[in-house]
C-alpha positions in Angstrom: -55.5 -9.1 18.1 -55.1 -5.5 17.6 -56.8 -3.7 14.5 -53.5 -3.1 12.9 -52.2 -6.7 13.3 -55.4 -7.6 11.7 -55.0 -5.4 8.8 -51.5 -6.5 8.3 -52.1 -10.1 8.4 -55.0 -9.6 5.9 -52.3 -7.8 3.5 -49.8 -10.5 4.2 -52.3 -13.2 3.1 -53.5 -11.1 0.2 -49.8 -10.7 -1.1 -49.2 -14.6 -0.3 -52.1 -15.3 -3.0 -50.3 -13.8 -5.7 -47.5 -15.9 -7.3 -45.7 -13.4 -9.3 -45.6 -9.7 -9.8 -44.2 -9.2 -12.7 -41.8 -6.3 -14.0 -44.0 -3.9 -12.4 -45.3 -4.7 -8.8 -46.5 -1.4 -8.1 -49.3 -2.2 -10.5 -51.0 -4.4 -7.6 -51.0 -1.6 -5.1 -54.6 -0.6 -6.0 -55.9 -4.0 -6.0 -54.2 -5.2 -2.5 -55.5 -1.9 -0.9 -59.0 -2.7 -2.0 -58.5 -6.0 -0.8 -58.1 -4.6 2.8 -60.1 -1.2 2.6 -62.6 -2.2 5.2 -59.8 -3.1 7.7 -58.2 0.5 7.2 -61.5 2.2 7.6 -62.0 0.2 11.1 -58.5 1.4 11.9 -59.2 4.7 11.1 -62.4 5.0 12.4 -61.2 3.5 15.9 -57.9 4.8 15.8 -55.3 4.5 18.9 -51.7 5.6 18.8 -50.5 2.1 19.4 -52.3 0.9 16.0 -50.2 3.5 14.1 -47.2 2.7 15.9 -47.6 -0.9 14.9 -48.2 0.2 11.3 -44.7 2.3 11.3 -42.8 -0.8 12.8 -44.1 -2.9 10.1 -43.7 -0.6 7.4 -39.9 0.1 8.6 -39.5 -3.8 8.5 -40.7 -4.1 5.2 -38.0 -1.3 4.1 -35.3 -3.1 5.9 -36.2 -6.2 4.2 -36.2 -5.0 0.8 -32.8 -3.4 1.0 -31.4 -6.7 2.7 -32.7 -8.6 -0.1 -31.7 -6.1 -2.8 -28.1 -6.3 -1.3 -28.1 -10.3 -1.2 -29.7 -10.1 -4.8 -27.0 -7.9 -6.0 -24.4 -10.2 -4.8 -26.0 -13.2 -6.5 -26.2 -11.3 -9.6 -22.7 -10.1 -9.7 -21.5 -13.6 -9.0 -20.2 -13.0 -5.6 -20.4 -15.2 -2.9 
């Protein structure tokens, strides 16, 4: 398992432990970053281009997922099927 994969898995686990983010999910960023800070430090210290590529792909997936979910939620909110 690559260092990037470990970092992503720890972040996913930390996110899963939070039941609700309320109206301001951005308020959890510092807490979540602190939870994975040691993995980030290791990744930076022992950096490989493939690790960063993996993080870019994961970030892009998250952006796409957000847009798809927003679209689905807007359909539900508007009462459309």
